[in-house]
Residue frames relative to the residue before (quaternion, step in Angstrom):
aa qw qx qy qz dx dy dz
M 1.0000 0.0000 0.0000 0.0000 0.00 0.00 0.00
E 0.6314 0.5249 -0.3217 0.4716 3.55 1.08 -0.78
E 0.6332 0.5312 -0.3304 0.4558 3.56 1.06 -0.79
N 0.6402 0.5188 -0.3277 0.4621 3.59 1.02 -0.77
G 0.6468 0.5206 -0.3134 0.4609 3.57 1.04 -0.82
T 0.6584 0.5083 -0.3016 0.4660 3.56 1.00 -0.88
S 0.6694 0.4910 -0.3018 0.4688 3.58 0.92 -0.90
G 0.6308 0.5307 -0.3341 0.4571 3.60 1.09 -0.73
L 0.6487 0.5117 -0.3100 0.4703 3.57 1.02 -0.83
L 0.6521 0.5048 -0.3104 0.4729 3.56 0.98 -0.88
G 0.6339 0.5326 -0.3314 0.4524 3.57 1.06 -0.73
V 0.6484 0.5102 -0.3125 0.4707 3.55 1.00 -0.83
L 0.6675 0.4946 -0.2995 0.4692 3.58 0.91 -0.93
G 0.6555 0.5098 -0.3122 0.4615 3.58 1.00 -0.85
G 0.6580 0.5059 -0.3073 0.4655 3.57 1.00 -0.81
G 0.6445 0.5180 -0.3146 0.4661 3.55 1.06 -0.79
L 0.6520 0.5097 -0.3090 0.4686 3.58 0.99 -0.84
L 0.6436 0.5232 -0.3137 0.4622 3.57 1.00 -0.86
A 0.6566 0.5032 -0.3067 0.4707 3.58 0.96 -0.89
F 0.6227 0.5412 -0.3316 0.4576 3.59 1.06 -0.78
V 0.6787 0.4820 -0.2889 0.4729 3.59 0.85 -0.96
Q 0.6469 0.5204 -0.3211 0.4556 3.60 0.95 -0.83
N 0.6748 0.4869 -0.2988 0.4672 3.59 0.93 -0.86
I 0.6087 0.5317 -0.3463 0.4763 3.59 1.09 -0.70
A 0.6683 0.4969 -0.2985 0.4662 3.59 0.92 -0.91
M 0.6843 0.4907 -0.2832 0.4591 3.59 0.93 -0.90
S 0.5549 0.6319 -0.4008 0.3636 3.60 1.12 -0.50
F 0.6066 0.5467 -0.3584 0.4523 3.62 1.10 -0.62
Y 0.6648 0.4894 -0.2941 0.4816 3.55 0.98 -0.87
N 0.6646 0.5197 -0.3082 0.4396 3.58 0.89 -0.93
L 0.6584 0.4963 -0.3097 0.4736 3.57 0.97 -0.84
G 0.6631 0.5074 -0.3056 0.4576 3.57 0.91 -0.90
Y 0.6581 0.5074 -0.3096 0.4622 3.57 0.98 -0.84
A 0.6525 0.5156 -0.3158 0.4568 3.59 0.98 -0.82
I 0.6682 0.5009 -0.2982 0.4622 3.58 1.00 -0.82
T 0.7357 0.4264 -0.2331 0.4718 3.58 0.96 -0.86
H 0.7526 0.2766 -0.1887 0.5670 3.60 1.27 -0.18
P 0.0197 0.8538 -0.5198 0.0199 3.62 0.69 1.04
G 0.5929 0.6062 -0.3642 0.3852 3.58 1.11 -0.56
L 0.6003 0.5901 -0.3567 0.4052 3.57 1.18 -0.50
W 0.8188 0.1933 -0.0924 0.5326 3.60 1.15 -0.52
L 0.7092 0.4280 -0.2698 0.4909 3.60 1.25 -0.10
D 0.5730 0.5649 -0.3853 0.4518 3.60 1.27 -0.13
W 0.0902 -0.8620 0.4980 0.0270 3.56 0.23 1.29
S 0.4733 0.6085 -0.4743 0.4252 3.58 1.24 0.32
N 0.6707 0.4238 -0.2631 0.5490 3.56 1.36 -0.29
S 0.4354 -0.7297 0.4620 0.2543 3.59 -0.62 1.12
E 0.6196 0.5394 -0.3577 0.4441 3.62 1.05 -0.60
S 0.6143 0.5391 -0.3476 0.4596 3.60 1.08 -0.66
I 0.6264 0.5281 -0.3371 0.4638 3.58 1.02 -0.76
M 0.6765 0.4896 -0.2962 0.4636 3.57 0.90 -0.92
R 0.6182 0.5154 -0.3553 0.4754 3.62 1.05 -0.64
F 0.6293 0.5329 -0.3297 0.4597 3.58 0.99 -0.82
V 0.6493 0.5132 -0.3077 0.4694 3.57 0.98 -0.90
Y 0.6865 0.4954 -0.2939 0.4438 3.58 0.84 -0.97
Y 0.7498 0.4160 -0.2383 0.4561 3.57 0.70 -1.04
G 0.5390 0.6322 -0.4022 0.3849 3.61 1.21 -0.29
A 0.7809 0.1624 -0.1127 0.5925 3.61 1.19 -0.41
S 0.3913 0.7477 -0.4420 0.3041 3.55 1.04 0.80
V 0.6345 -0.5021 0.4253 0.4055 3.54 -1.33 0.27
E 0.6110 0.5760 -0.3447 0.4196 3.57 1.05 -0.78
L 0.6758 0.4760 -0.2913 0.4815 3.58 0.92 -0.91
L 0.6204 0.5561 -0.3424 0.4343 3.57 0.97 -0.84
Y 0.7204 0.4380 -0.2622 0.4696 3.58 0.87 -0.92
V 0.5722 0.5520 -0.3901 0.4645 3.60 1.14 -0.43
I 0.6742 0.4787 -0.2884 0.4829 3.57 0.93 -0.91
L 0.6526 0.5209 -0.3119 0.4533 3.58 0.93 -0.91
T 0.6571 0.5067 -0.3090 0.4647 3.58 0.93 -0.88
T 0.6338 0.5316 -0.3242 0.4589 3.58 0.99 -0.83
V 0.6648 0.4956 -0.2989 0.4724 3.58 0.93 -0.93
L 0.6550 0.5170 -0.3161 0.4514 3.61 0.94 -0.85
I 0.6547 0.5066 -0.3148 0.4643 3.59 0.97 -0.85
L 0.6694 0.4914 -0.2983 0.4706 3.58 0.91 -0.92
T 0.6332 0.5254 -0.3277 0.4643 3.58 1.05 -0.74
A 0.6549 0.5076 -0.3120 0.4649 3.58 0.95 -0.86
L 0.6488 0.5009 -0.3173 0.4770 3.58 0.98 -0.82
G 0.6687 0.5090 -0.2964 0.4538 3.56 1.02 -0.82
M 0.6240 0.5187 -0.3394 0.4757 3.59 1.11 -0.58
W 0.6466 0.4985 -0.3055 0.4900 3.55 1.19 -0.62
R 0.7868 0.0750 -0.0170 0.6124 3.57 0.98 -0.91
H 0.3277 -0.7793 0.4989 0.1909 3.58 -0.27 1.21
S 0.5795 0.5968 -0.3804 0.4040 3.58 1.10 -0.58
I 0.6101 0.5432 -0.3480 0.4600 3.60 1.11 -0.66
L 0.6922 0.4755 -0.2787 0.4659 3.57 0.88 -0.95
W 0.6330 0.5122 -0.3378 0.4721 3.58 1.02 -0.72
G 0.6244 0.5362 -0.3402 0.4548 3.58 1.04 -0.70
L 0.6506 0.5023 -0.3067 0.4799 3.58 1.02 -0.83
V 0.6440 0.5205 -0.3205 0.4600 3.58 0.97 -0.86
R 0.6724 0.4914 -0.3033 0.4630 3.58 0.87 -0.91
G 0.6661 0.5136 -0.3067 0.4456 3.58 0.97 -0.85
L 0.7087 0.4541 -0.2674 0.4690 3.58 0.86 -0.96
E 0.6501 0.4854 -0.3260 0.4853 3.60 1.01 -0.71
G 0.6228 0.5267 -0.3373 0.4701 3.57 1.08 -0.65
F 0.6198 0.5381 -0.3269 0.4685 3.56 1.10 -0.77
S 0.6737 0.4853 -0.2899 0.4760 3.59 0.90 -0.93
N 0.6552 0.5070 -0.3122 0.4651 3.58 0.96 -0.85
G 0.6609 0.5226 -0.3117 0.4391 3.57 0.93 -0.89
L 0.6640 0.4906 -0.2994 0.4783 3.57 0.93 -0.92
G 0.6721 0.5143 -0.3024 0.4387 3.57 0.88 -0.94
R 0.6833 0.4830 -0.2959 0.4607 3.57 0.89 -0.90
F 0.6436 0.5119 -0.3267 0.4658 3.59 1.08 -0.65
F 0.7547 0.4029 -0.2255 0.4660 3.59 0.71 -1.05
A 0.4863 0.6369 -0.4509 0.3932 3.60 1.21 -0.11
W 0.5910 0.5768 -0.3595 0.4345 3.59 1.19 -0.51
A 0.5086 0.6349 -0.4297 0.3920 3.59 1.21 -0.25
G 0.5695 0.5884 -0.3772 0.4326 3.58 1.19 -0.48
L 0.6573 0.4931 -0.3052 0.4813 3.56 1.01 -0.81
I 0.6359 0.5214 -0.3264 0.4661 3.59 0.98 -0.85
M 0.6361 0.5413 -0.3219 0.4458 3.56 1.01 -0.86
V 0.6662 0.4944 -0.3005 0.4705 3.60 0.94 -0.88
L 0.6715 0.4986 -0.3049 0.4555 3.60 0.86 -0.93
Q 0.6559 0.5044 -0.3140 0.4656 3.58 0.97 -0.82
Q 0.6349 0.5197 -0.3361 0.4624 3.59 1.03 -0.74
V 0.6281 0.5253 -0.3326 0.4679 3.58 1.02 -0.75
L 0.6513 0.5095 -0.3124 0.4675 3.59 0.97 -0.86
I 0.6321 0.5344 -0.3329 0.4518 3.57 1.01 -0.80
V 0.6596 0.5074 -0.3073 0.4615 3.59 0.93 -0.90
F 0.6644 0.4944 -0.3063 0.4693 3.60 0.92 -0.90
T 0.6789 0.5036 -0.2991 0.4427 3.58 0.89 -0.95
Q 0.7389 0.4394 -0.2324 0.4550 3.55 0.89 -0.94
R 0.7799 0.3767 -0.1850 0.4643 3.59 0.88 -0.96
I 0.7510 0.3799 -0.2129 0.4963 3.59 1.00 -0.77
F 0.7805 0.3090 -0.1720 0.5156 3.59 0.84 -0.99
A 0.3032 -0.8015 0.4709 0.2097 3.59 1.34 -0.13
R 0.3600 0.7211 -0.4999 0.3171 3.55 0.98 0.95
P 0.3879 -0.7354 0.5039 0.2340 3.63 -1.00 0.77
D 0.7770 0.2498 -0.1387 0.5610 3.60 1.25 -0.17
M 0.2478 -0.7284 0.6152 0.1718 3.53 -1.39 0.18
S 0.1333 -0.7998 0.5842 0.0358 3.57 -0.98 0.90
F 0.0221 -0.7795 0.6257 -0.0199 3.55 -1.04 0.90
G 0.5365 0.6459 -0.4547 0.2971 3.56 -1.14 0.56
L 0.2635 -0.7135 0.6266 0.1699 3.50 -1.36 0.44
G 0.7989 0.1070 -0.1205 0.5795 3.58 -0.37 1.20
L 0.7822 0.1165 -0.0332 0.6112 3.55 0.51 -1.24
T 0.1558 -0.8378 0.5219 0.0376 3.56 -0.32 1.29
L 0.2326 -0.7365 0.6209 0.1342 3.55 -1.07 0.88
S 0.0206 0.8078 -0.5842 0.0761 3.55 -0.48 1.24
L 0.0889 0.7993 -0.5826 0.1178 3.56 -0.63 1.19
D 0.6383 -0.5426 0.3947 0.3773 3.52 -1.25 0.53
I 0.6135 -0.5836 0.3899 0.3619 3.57 -1.14 0.68
S 0.6217 0.5421 -0.3460 0.4471 3.61 1.12 -0.62
W 0.5810 0.5647 -0.3765 0.4492 3.62 1.14 -0.56
W 0.6883 0.4725 -0.2808 0.4735 3.57 0.87 -0.98
S 0.6343 0.5366 -0.3357 0.4438 3.60 1.03 -0.72
E 0.6967 0.4524 -0.2777 0.4825 3.59 0.90 -0.88
E 0.6150 0.5736 -0.3485 0.4138 3.58 1.10 -0.63
L 0.4981 0.6592 -0.4235 0.3714 3.61 1.23 -0.34
K 0.6083 0.5719 -0.3505 0.4245 3.58 1.11 -0.67
L 0.5913 0.5716 -0.3708 0.4314 3.59 1.13 -0.53
Y 0.6291 0.5193 -0.3344 0.4720 3.60 1.01 -0.77
N 0.6475 0.5184 -0.3148 0.4615 3.55 0.96 -0.88
A 0.6540 0.5097 -0.3098 0.4653 3.60 0.99 -0.85
M 0.6437 0.5173 -0.3278 0.4588 3.61 0.97 -0.78
I 0.6263 0.5269 -0.3389 0.4640 3.58 1.02 -0.75
V 0.6617 0.5050 -0.3092 0.4599 3.59 0.90 -0.93
V 0.7099 0.4824 -0.2741 0.4339 3.59 0.77 -1.03
F 0.8007 0.3412 -0.1662 0.4635 3.57 0.69 -1.09
C 0.6881 0.4358 -0.2946 0.4998 3.60 1.23 -0.18
L 0.4377 0.7114 -0.4510 0.3144 3.59 1.28 -0.05
A 0.7177 0.4161 -0.2467 0.5010 3.58 0.75 -1.05
Y 0.6016 0.5664 -0.3441 0.4459 3.59 1.08 -0.74
T 0.6657 0.4880 -0.2985 0.4791 3.59 0.93 -0.89
F 0.6212 0.5355 -0.3365 0.4628 3.58 1.07 -0.73
V 0.6497 0.5108 -0.3157 0.4661 3.59 0.92 -0.90
Q 0.7074 0.4585 -0.2549 0.4737 3.57 1.01 -0.84
G 0.4590 -0.7042 0.4349 0.3229 3.59 1.29 -0.11
G 0.4359 0.7480 -0.4118 0.2844 3.57 1.15 0.54
H 0.5319 0.6224 -0.4256 0.3854 3.60 1.21 -0.08
V 0.4650 -0.6661 0.5080 0.2864 3.56 -1.04 0.80
R 0.0186 -0.7974 0.6028 -0.0206 3.57 -0.90 0.90
V 0.2821 -0.7370 0.5909 0.1678 3.57 -1.04 0.82
D 0.0854 -0.8331 0.5465 -0.0035 3.58 -0.35 1.25
L 0.0667 -0.7951 0.6027 0.0072 3.55 -0.59 1.19
L 0.7918 0.2319 -0.1087 0.5544 3.55 1.02 -0.83
Y 0.6002 0.6244 -0.3484 0.3585 3.56 1.18 -0.61
S 0.6775 0.5450 -0.3094 0.3850 3.60 0.77 -1.04
P 0.7519 0.3845 -0.2542 0.4713 3.65 0.76 -0.86
A 0.5106 0.6684 -0.4211 0.3395 3.62 1.21 -0.19
S 0.5799 -0.5762 0.4455 0.3649 3.55 -1.26 0.42
Y 0.7098 -0.4703 0.3135 0.4203 3.55 -1.29 0.35
R 0.7146 0.4481 -0.2700 0.4644 3.59 0.76 -1.00
T 0.6118 0.5374 -0.3540 0.4600 3.60 1.07 -0.63
K 0.6217 0.5427 -0.3356 0.4541 3.57 1.02 -0.78
K 0.6722 0.4954 -0.3053 0.4577 3.58 0.93 -0.84
V 0.6179 0.5221 -0.3417 0.4785 3.59 1.09 -0.68
I 0.6348 0.5212 -0.3234 0.4699 3.59 1.00 -0.83
D 0.6435 0.5234 -0.3186 0.4589 3.58 0.98 -0.84
M 0.6657 0.4973 -0.3060 0.4646 3.60 0.93 -0.87
V 0.6692 0.4889 -0.2994 0.4727 3.57 0.90 -0.93
G 0.6414 0.5317 -0.3234 0.4487 3.59 0.97 -0.81
S 0.6356 0.5286 -0.3273 0.4577 3.58 1.02 -0.78
V 0.7257 0.4504 -0.2408 0.4610 3.57 0.85 -1.03
I 0.7433 0.4347 -0.2293 0.4537 3.59 0.90 -0.91
F 0.8052 0.2872 -0.1286 0.5026 3.58 0.97 -0.83
M 0.7479 0.4573 -0.2560 0.4075 3.56 0.56 -1.17
L 0.7257 0.4476 -0.2534 0.4569 3.58 0.75 -1.03
P 0.6706 0.4754 -0.3294 0.4645 3.65 0.81 -0.80
M 0.6250 0.5356 -0.3435 0.4522 3.61 1.02 -0.76
A 0.6576 0.5061 -0.3129 0.4621 3.59 0.96 -0.85
V 0.6639 0.5073 -0.3067 0.4559 3.59 0.96 -0.87
L 0.6755 0.4953 -0.2997 0.4567 3.60 0.86 -0.94
T 0.6559 0.5018 -0.3133 0.4688 3.58 0.95 -0.83
W 0.6100 0.5465 -0.3399 0.4623 3.58 1.06 -0.76
L 0.6540 0.5337 -0.3250 0.4263 3.61 0.86 -0.94
Y 0.6857 0.4491 -0.2801 0.4997 3.58 1.00 -0.79
A 0.6919 0.5064 -0.2858 0.4280 3.58 0.87 -0.99
W 0.6071 0.5902 -0.3544 0.3968 3.58 1.04 -0.76
F 0.7352 0.3901 -0.2332 0.5028 3.58 0.78 -0.98
F 0.5615 0.5740 -0.3783 0.4605 3.58 1.19 -0.50
L 0.6374 0.5222 -0.3133 0.4721 3.58 1.05 -0.79
W 0.7409 0.4413 -0.2490 0.4408 3.57 0.69 -1.08
R 0.5872 0.5549 -0.3815 0.4491 3.60 1.17 -0.38
H 0.7019 0.4067 -0.2627 0.5225 3.59 1.26 -0.26
L 0.6622 0.4845 -0.3084 0.4812 3.58 1.28 0.25
I 0.8192 0.1186 -0.0267 0.5604 3.60 0.98 -0.79
V 0.1226 -0.7233 0.6666 0.1323 3.51 -1.40 0.28
P 0.4743 -0.1599 -0.8640 0.0542 1.59 -2.11 1.40
N 0.5783 -0.6213 0.4090 0.3351 3.56 -1.10 0.75
P 0.3455 -0.7250 0.5509 0.2269 3.62 -0.85 0.91
S 0.1871 -0.7769 0.5926 0.1009 3.56 -1.21 0.52
A 0.5619 -0.6213 0.4356 0.3294 3.55 -1.12 0.70
S 0.6597 0.5258 -0.3055 0.4416 3.60 1.16 -0.50
E 0.6119 0.5687 -0.3464 0.4268 3.61 1.26 -0.19
N 0.3948 -0.7084 0.5307 0.2460 3.56 -1.03 0.78
L 0.7303 -0.4466 0.2868 0.4300 3.55 -1.31 0.17
D 0.6450 0.5303 -0.3356 0.4359 3.61 0.90 -0.82
R 0.6484 0.5113 -0.3195 0.4648 3.58 0.97 -0.83
L 0.6637 0.4946 -0.3085 0.4689 3.60 0.96 -0.81
L 0.6425 0.5130 -0.3303 0.4636 3.60 1.02 -0.72
N 0.6087 0.5254 -0.3507 0.4801 3.59 1.11 -0.56
K 0.6447 0.5160 -0.3105 0.4708 3.56 1.06 -0.76
A 0.5681 0.6397 -0.3723 0.3597 3.58 1.15 -0.64
R 0.5538 0.6205 -0.3958 0.3895 3.60 1.15 -0.49
A 0.7647 0.3211 -0.1773 0.5298 3.59 1.11 -0.68
L 0.3760 0.7678 -0.4618 0.2364 3.59 1.27 0.17
R 0.1282 0.7451 -0.6518 0.0603 3.52 -1.18 0.74
W 0.5437 -0.6122 0.4626 0.3400 3.54 -1.23 0.55
N 0.0461 0.7799 -0.6210 0.0627 3.54 -1.00 0.90
V 0.0303 -0.8540 0.5190 -0.0213 3.55 0.68 1.21
E 0.4733 -0.6917 0.4768 0.2649 3.55 -0.88 1.02
T 0.0845 0.8004 -0.5855 0.0974 3.60 -0.62 1.14
I 0.4372 0.6975 -0.4568 0.3372 3.59 1.20 0.45
G 0.2548 -0.7806 0.5571 0.1242 3.57 -0.79 1.06
F 0.6096 -0.5568 0.4185 0.3785 3.55 -1.32 0.18
S 0.7503 0.2132 -0.1554 0.6062 3.57 1.28 -0.29
P 0.7078 -0.4920 0.2863 0.4183 3.63 -1.15 0.48
N 0.7926 0.2239 -0.1149 0.5554 3.59 0.98 -0.81
G 0.3930 0.7687 -0.4340 0.2576 3.58 1.26 0.39
F 0.7735 -0.3549 0.2760 0.4467 3.51 -1.42 -0.06
T 0.2197 -0.8255 0.5157 0.0662 3.57 -0.82 1.04
G 0.6391 0.5541 -0.3231 0.4245 3.59 1.24 0.18
Y 0.1845 0.8293 -0.5130 0.1225 3.58 0.98 0.77
F 0.5246 0.6135 -0.4292 0.4052 3.61 1.18 -0.23
L 0.5579 0.6136 -0.3847 0.4054 3.59 1.21 -0.47
F 0.6105 0.5515 -0.3530 0.4456 3.58 1.10 -0.64
K 0.6347 0.5230 -0.3333 0.4610 3.59 1.06 -0.72
I 0.6275 0.5197 -0.3301 0.4767 3.58 1.08 -0.74
L 0.6522 0.5241 -0.3127 0.4497 3.57 1.00 -0.82
I 0.6015 0.5507 -0.3646 0.4495 3.61 1.06 -0.64
V 0.6569 0.5011 -0.3036 0.4746 3.58 0.96 -0.90
L 0.6565 0.5015 -0.3115 0.4695 3.59 0.94 -0.85
M 0.6130 0.5505 -0.3470 0.4480 3.58 1.05 -0.72
C 0.6362 0.5226 -0.3247 0.4655 3.60 0.98 -0.83
A 0.6500 0.5122 -0.3142 0.4653 3.59 0.97 -0.84
M 0.6560 0.5091 -0.3107 0.4624 3.59 0.97 -0.85
I 0.6523 0.5036 -0.3185 0.4684 3.61 0.96 -0.83
F 0.6451 0.5201 -0.3261 0.4549 3.59 0.95 -0.84
L 0.6656 0.4968 -0.3085 0.4637 3.60 0.86 -0.92
Q 0.6749 0.4834 -0.3036 0.4676 3.57 0.95 -0.83
G 0.6102 0.5495 -0.3498 0.4509 3.59 1.10 -0.65
V 0.6537 0.4934 -0.3014 0.4883 3.58 0.99 -0.85
T 0.6560 0.5201 -0.3063 0.4531 3.56 0.94 -0.92
F 0.6636 0.5042 -0.3012 0.4633 3.57 0.96 -0.91
F 0.6155 0.5299 -0.3456 0.4700 3.60 1.05 -0.70
W 0.6686 0.4983 -0.3023 0.4618 3.57 0.88 -0.94
R 0.6605 0.4953 -0.3176 0.4665 3.62 0.87 -0.87
S 0.6605 0.5084 -0.3138 0.4548 3.60 0.91 -0.89
Y 0.6400 0.5197 -0.3260 0.4627 3.58 1.02 -0.79
L 0.6775 0.4990 -0.2977 0.4509 3.57 0.86 -0.94
E 0.6734 0.4772 -0.2961 0.4808 3.58 0.97 -0.84
W 0.6127 0.5357 -0.3424 0.4695 3.60 1.15 -0.57
R 0.6975 0.4697 -0.2711 0.4683 3.58 0.94 -0.91
E 0.7696 0.4013 -0.2009 0.4543 3.58 0.86 -0.95
G 0.5423 -0.6624 0.3863 0.3433 3.59 1.23 -0.11
E 0.7680 -0.4155 0.2558 0.4149 3.53 -1.38 0.14
E 0.6071 0.5809 -0.3664 0.3996 3.59 1.07 -0.59
S 0.6814 0.4777 -0.2929 0.4709 3.61 1.21 -0.38
E 0.4394 0.7052 -0.4658 0.3045 3.63 1.23 -0.07
G 0.8212 0.1649 -0.1557 0.5236 3.56 -0.79 1.04
K 0.3475 0.7601 -0.4860 0.2554 3.59 1.25 0.24
Y 0.8404 0.0619 -0.1101 0.5270 3.58 -0.89 1.04
H 0.3869 0.7283 -0.4840 0.2926 3.61 1.19 0.41
D 0.2238 -0.7863 0.5664 0.1040 3.58 -0.68 1.11
H 0.0406 -0.8235 0.5654 -0.0225 3.56 0.14 1.30
D 0.4851 -0.6135 0.5326 0.3234 3.53 -1.19 0.60
R 0.2406 -0.7575 0.5901 0.1414 3.52 -1.23 0.53
I 0.3166 -0.7353 0.5674 0.1927 3.53 -0.91 0.94
E 0.7705 -0.0423 0.0512 0.6340 3.53 0.98 -0.91
Q 0.7067 -0.4344 0.3316 0.4493 3.51 -1.31 0.14
G 0.8547 0.1142 -0.1088 0.4945 3.56 -0.73 1.11
E 0.6536 0.4865 -0.3279 0.4782 3.62 1.23 0.14
D 0.3851 -0.7315 0.5175 0.2211 3.57 -0.79 1.04
A 0.5476 -0.5951 0.4765 0.3449 3.52 -1.22 0.57
Y 0.7352 -0.3963 0.3063 0.4568 3.57 -1.32 0.26
D 0.0245 -0.8661 0.4940 -0.0729 3.54 -0.30 1.27
H 0.8732 -0.0751 0.0232 0.4810 3.56 -0.91 1.05
A 0.0552 -0.8133 0.5789 -0.0209 3.53 0.42 1.27
E 0.0864 0.8061 -0.5764 0.1028 3.57 -0.64 1.08
F 0.0750 0.7673 -0.6364 -0.0258 3.54 -1.30 0.32
């Protein structure tokens, strides 16, 4: 009986490994086919193209295309560290650039709140108008609810930026006393075991959550491509524009888009952090913080770095 259990386990593992290799091999074909036939999924005048875009946006095929790309880049980077350092610098620069730009949304949010208070309490106006020639006039409740969009943009686009800057709070029980190389191993394992799977799982839920607020009939993660293509015959756009109040903010579908973008940013940062940790592990302590673009508060003073307790 034990032999049957062992052989069954080996069969499952062998089947899983075979499926993994097959999907990796098929990813080259799938990527090439998608690139050479863009009309099948980018021609949004065709309802079937929209449904293909929805299906493949959270599909096994896309997952393995991304996984294969990461594996190839990792292998090249292990062969030539300069390639991996270039990728790390580029992706961290991308995160830093987005974060520094969208951090200004905090200032816009404060200024808009001040205008709302002055308009509502001092001038006793029910609306606010902006524009030169073409004026945008909306109810004061619309502008008040729209403040949440600025807050969401800060969270989404400054998340990876804060991670790069070492500003996230972390509770270290085993990490702090560990040796330098052990810390880098923990960082690599944490990226692969926690950060990347969390980003992928959240994307899978967020992707269909987004499209259920953009089109009808509503797509579902449990439906295969053929079922979605059948639904495409009755497809129409139905963008969510319902506010929490009669004259409130009407762009709540933007929050769903931001959730998907947040998952992409976390995934990219997880890959980048794995690559940086690997390079610092291989090259030793002298490479720690190499090419790190830290913010500066004052001349010679590092920004808030690695909050721990």
